[in-house]
C-alpha positions as CSV (number, residue, x, y, z in Angstrom):
1,X,331.7,13.4,-134.4
2,X,328.2,14.1,-133.2
3,X,327.0,17.6,-133.6
4,X,324.9,19.4,-130.9
5,X,321.2,18.7,-131.8
6,X,320.0,22.2,-130.7
7,X,322.5,23.9,-133.0
8,X,321.4,21.7,-136.0
9,X,317.6,22.4,-135.4
10,X,318.2,26.1,-134.9
11,X,320.3,26.4,-138.0
12,X,317.7,24.4,-140.0
13,X,314.8,26.7,-138.9
14,X,316.8,29.9,-139.4
15,X,317.5,28.8,-143.0
16,X,314.1,27.3,-143.7
17,X,312.2,28.6,-146.7
18,X,309.9,27.2,-149.4
19,X,310.5,28.6,-152.8
20,X,308.7,26.0,-154.9
21,X,305.5,26.1,-156.8
22,X,302.1,26.1,-155.1
23,X,298.5,25.8,-156.5
24,X,297.0,29.2,-156.9
25,X,294.7,29.1,-153.8
26,X,297.5,28.1,-151.3
27,X,300.2,30.0,-149.6
28,X,302.9,29.3,-147.0
29,X,303.6,31.2,-143.8
30,X,307.1,31.3,-142.4
31,X,307.1,32.5,-138.8
32,X,310.9,32.6,-138.7
33,X,310.9,35.3,-141.3
34,X,307.8,37.2,-140.2
35,X,308.3,37.6,-136.5
36,X,311.8,38.1,-135.0
37,X,310.6,36.9,-131.6
38,X,309.7,33.5,-133.1
39,X,313.4,33.0,-133.8
40,X,314.2,34.0,-130.2
41,X,311.8,31.7,-128.5
42,X,312.5,28.8,-130.9
43,X,316.3,29.2,-130.1
44,X,315.5,29.3,-126.4
45,X,313.4,26.2,-126.5
46,X,315.8,24.0,-128.4
47,X,318.8,25.3,-126.4
48,X,316.9,24.4,-123.2
49,X,315.7,20.9,-124.2
50,X,318.1,19.7,-127.0
51,X,321.5,21.0,-125.9
52,X,323.2,17.6,-126.3
53,X,324.1,14.9,-128.9
54,X,321.7,12.2,-127.6
55,X,319.7,10.3,-130.3
56,X,315.9,10.9,-130.3
57,X,312.9,9.1,-131.6
58,X,310.9,10.9,-134.3
59,X,307.2,11.9,-134.0
60,X,305.8,13.2,-137.3
61,X,302.9,15.6,-137.5
62,X,301.2,17.0,-140.6
63,X,302.2,20.7,-140.9
64,X,302.1,23.5,-138.3
65,X,298.9,25.4,-137.7
66,X,298.8,29.2,-137.7
67,X,298.2,29.2,-134.0
68,X,300.8,26.6,-132.9
69,X,304.2,26.3,-134.4
70,X,303.1,28.8,-137.0
71,X,303.6,31.4,-134.3
72,X,306.0,29.9,-131.7
73,X,308.2,27.9,-134.1
74,X,307.9,24.9,-131.8
75,X,305.7,22.0,-133.0
76,X,302.4,21.4,-131.2
77,X,303.2,24.3,-128.8
78,X,301.1,27.4,-128.6
79,X,302.2,30.4,-126.5
80,X,300.2,29.2,-123.5
81,X,302.0,25.9,-123.2
82,X,305.3,27.5,-124.2
83,X,305.0,29.6,-121.0
84,X,303.2,27.2,-118.6
85,X,305.0,24.0,-119.5
86,X,308.3,25.1,-121.0
87,X,308.9,28.3,-119.0
88,X,309.4,30.4,-122.1
89,X,307.3,33.6,-122.5
90,X,306.4,35.1,-125.9
91,X,305.4,38.7,-125.7
92,X,304.4,39.5,-129.3
93,X,301.7,36.9,-129.7
94,X,299.1,35.0,-127.5
95,X,297.7,31.8,-129.0
96,X,295.6,28.9,-128.0
97,X,295.9,25.8,-130.2
98,X,293.7,22.8,-129.6
99,X,296.3,20.1,-130.4
100,X,298.8,21.7,-128.0
101,X,296.4,21.0,-125.1
102,X,296.4,17.3,-125.7
103,X,300.1,17.1,-126.5
104,X,301.2,18.8,-123.3
105,X,298.7,16.8,-121.1
106,X,300.4,13.7,-122.7
107,X,303.9,15.1,-122.1
108,X,303.0,15.7,-118.5
109,X,301.9,12.1,-118.1
110,X,305.1,11.0,-119.8
111,X,307.2,12.7,-117.1
112,X,307.2,16.4,-118.2
113,X,308.9,18.3,-121.0
114,X,312.5,17.7,-119.9
115,X,312.0,13.9,-119.8
116,X,309.9,13.8,-123.0
117,X,312.1,16.0,-125.1
118,X,315.1,14.1,-124.1
119,X,313.6,11.1,-125.8
120,X,311.6,12.6,-128.7
121,X,311.8,15.1,-131.5
122,X,308.5,16.3,-133.0
123,X,308.3,17.9,-136.5
124,X,306.5,17.6,-139.8
125,X,307.3,16.7,-143.3
126,X,306.3,20.2,-144.3
127,X,307.5,22.3,-141.3
128,X,305.8,25.6,-142.3
129,X,302.2,26.6,-142.0
130,X,300.0,26.2,-145.1
131,X,296.9,28.3,-145.7
132,X,294.2,28.2,-148.4
133,X,292.0,31.0,-149.6
134,X,288.4,30.0,-149.1
135,X,285.5,30.9,-151.4
136,X,284.7,33.8,-149.2
137,X,288.2,35.1,-149.6
138,X,289.5,34.3,-146.1
139,X,292.7,32.4,-145.4
140,X,292.2,29.2,-143.5
141,X,294.5,26.4,-142.2
142,X,295.3,23.7,-144.7
143,X,297.1,20.4,-144.6
144,X,299.8,19.4,-147.1
145,X,297.6,16.5,-148.3
146,X,294.3,18.5,-148.8
147,X,294.9,18.9,-152.5
148,X,296.6,16.4,-154.9
149,X,298.5,19.1,-156.8
150,X,299.6,20.7,-153.5
151,X,301.0,17.3,-152.3
152,X,302.8,16.7,-155.6
153,X,304.3,20.3,-155.5
154,X,305.5,19.9,-151.9
155,X,306.7,16.2,-152.1
156,X,310.4,16.8,-153.1
157,X,310.7,19.5,-150.4
158,X,309.1,17.2,-147.8
159,X,311.4,14.3,-148.5
160,X,314.4,16.6,-148.3
161,X,313.2,18.0,-144.9
162,X,312.7,14.5,-143.5
163,X,316.2,13.5,-144.7
164,X,317.7,16.6,-143.0
165,X,315.8,15.7,-139.7
166,X,317.2,12.2,-139.8
167,X,320.8,13.6,-140.1
168,X,320.3,15.3,-136.7
169,X,320.5,12.0,-135.0
170,X,317.0,10.6,-135.2
171,X,316.2,6.9,-134.9
172,X,314.9,5.5,-138.2
173,X,314.1,2.0,-137.2
174,X,310.7,3.1,-135.8
175,X,308.8,6.4,-136.2
176,X,305.5,7.6,-134.8
177,X,303.0,9.3,-137.2
178,X,300.2,11.4,-135.9
179,X,296.9,10.9,-137.8
180,X,295.7,8.1,-140.0
181,X,295.5,10.1,-143.2
182,X,298.9,11.6,-142.5
183,X,300.3,8.1,-142.2
184,X,298.9,7.2,-145.6
185,X,301.0,10.0,-147.2
186,X,304.0,9.4,-145.0
187,X,304.0,5.9,-146.3
188,X,304.0,7.2,-149.8
189,X,307.0,9.4,-149.1
190,X,308.7,6.4,-147.3
191,X,308.1,4.1,-150.2
192,X,309.8,6.6,-152.5
193,X,312.7,7.6,-150.3
194,X,313.2,4.6,-148.0
195,X,313.5,6.7,-144.8
196,X,312.1,4.5,-142.0
197,X,311.8,0.8,-141.2
198,X,308.6,0.8,-139.2
199,X,305.8,3.3,-138.9
200,X,303.5,3.3,-135.9
201,X,300.3,5.3,-136.2
202,X,298.7,7.4,-133.4
203,X,295.4,9.3,-133.6
204,X,296.0,13.0,-134.2
205,X,295.9,15.2,-131.1
206,X,293.3,17.6,-132.7
207,X,291.0,14.7,-133.5
208,X,291.2,13.4,-129.9
209,X,290.8,16.8,-128.3
210,X,287.9,17.8,-130.6
211,X,285.9,14.5,-130.9
212,X,287.1,12.2,-128.2
213,X,287.7,14.5,-125.2
214,X,285.6,12.3,-122.8
215,X,288.0,9.4,-123.6
216,X,291.1,11.6,-123.5
217,X,292.9,9.6,-120.7
218,X,292.5,6.4,-122.8
219,X,294.3,8.1,-125.7
220,X,297.0,9.5,-123.4
221,X,297.6,6.0,-122.1
222,X,297.8,4.7,-125.6
223,X,300.4,7.3,-126.5
224,X,302.5,6.6,-123.5
225,X,302.4,2.8,-124.0
226,X,303.2,3.1,-127.7
227,X,306.0,5.6,-127.3
228,X,307.6,3.5,-124.5
229,X,307.2,0.3,-126.6
230,X,304.9,-1.3,-124.0
231,X,302.1,-3.8,-124.9
232,X,298.7,-2.1,-125.0
């Protein structure tokens, strides 16, 4: 018997915590434990767009940023897009996240959030924000693959998270990985755990928005064609 996807995702996020080891300069931020409104808006989002048992295709990011899912609890969604595109307002925080701009422009081109989220689920192998203390003592965004010891520490947890996502009804014959370096590490996880049959790589939204903004429409078209399985 298929279980409602929204319920599975909400339960996963409510119980999500990382209690493993970390190299000394890294830390993990858990918005679900640190801001009660994050749980509320996350629950509203998934109830609105995933309240069914339909299978979805899986899009895999890196790990949340402090200004995107690290606040809203929704991957690649800052508070601006949460309100303007998804119709959900967050009162306790106001964030702008560069990747979210591209993702929602792409989602709009795909047919809008309702159509897109009916077909796709986005998350990350490490679904919590990672920060690193810089030499100046400030905390900055970090990626799970920025440090070899960090990756090795997180690897069992990441494989477990990917397996849990798959049990929610995600297709495993083909997945879409955002970012070339991310794909290198997802391949390593896949070789060890045999999770997915085919991995398709798309340039990361942050890279496109930051360095290729003049060619943005070309990248949006590439996303749409790839996600719909059309020849480019």
